[in-house]
N, C-alpha and C positions, 0 to 999 in steps of 0.2 A: 493568436494561434498556438503559441508555446504552451499556454495554460490548458488548452484543449488536449494537446499531446501529453502533457503531464497528467491530466485526468485519465487519459487512455492508459498511460503507464501504470497508474495506481490501480485501475479497475482490472487490467490484465494480471497484475501481480497478485491481487486479492483472489481472483479466480484460480490462478495457478497454485497459490498456497492452500486454498480450500480443497482443491482437487488432490493435493499432496496427501491429505489425510486418507484418501481412498486408494492410494497406489499400493498399499501393503508392501512397502519396501521395494517399489518399482516392479512388482510382480504382476500387477493388473495393467494391461496394455492401454485401455482407454483413459483412465485417470492419469497414467504416466504420460501419455501423449499430450493431454490437456495441460498438465503441469509444465512439461518441457516447452511446449509451444507458448504458453502464457508467460513463462519467465523470459523466453527469447524475445517475444514481442514487447514485454515490459522494459527490458534492458535496452532494446533497440530504440524504443520511443524515448526513454530517459536520455539516451546518448544524443538524440537529435535536438534536444532543447538546451543542452549545456552551453551553447554559444549565445543563448539569450537570457538564461536564468543562471546565476552563479551556482556552482556545484554544491556548496554547503546548503544553500537555500532549497534548491531542487531536491536534494537528497533528504533534507529534514522533512519537507512536505511529503515526498513520496513515501518515505519509511514511516513517518508519523501517521499519515492517513491510512496507510496499509495496515499498520499494527492495530489501529483503532477499529477499522472495518472488519478485520479478521477476528478480533476479540468480540465484536458485536455479533458477527455471523456465528461464531462458536457458541455464544450465549443464546441467541434467539433461534437459530436453525438447528444446531447440533446438540442443543440441550446441555451444554457445558456450564458448570457453575462458576460464577465469578464472585469472589468475596469483596468486601468493602475496599480492601487495599487494591485489588485489581481494578475495580470501577473507578476509584480515585486516580490511579495511575493512568488509565485510559483517558479520563477527563483532563488530566494535566497535559497529556500528549495533544489532545484536541485543542486545548487552550494555547499550547505552544504554537501549533500550526496557525491558529487564528491571530496570535500576536505577531508572528512573522509576516503574515499577509497584510495586517492592518498598519503595522508600525515600522517595518524594516524599510530603510531607504536603499537597500541593496538591490531591490527588485523594482521593476516598473510594471504597472498593470495595464 
C-alpha cells in the first residue's frame, strides 16, 4: 500500500508543478488552486509512508520520478526543447530510481 501512496504523491506533485506554469505568479486562481492543492496532497501522502519506506529512499524516488515526469511533460506537451544533456540527465535520474528499486536492501517490496 505504501507504494501506491508514493505513486499518488508523485502524480499529485507532477500535476501541481505542471499547473504552476499556468499560475502567472499566482495571479490566476484556478491553476494556483490546483498547484496548492496538488502540493498539499503530495506532501501529505509522502508523509504518510515515511514509517514504511526510509526517508532517503522515498524522497529519492518521489523527487526523481517527479523531475523525470515533469521534464517529459514539458517536452511532449508544452513543446519545451530538451538538449542531449537534459535527456541524458533525465535518463540518469530514471536509472537511479530503477537501481534503488531493484537493488536497495533498505526497502521491502
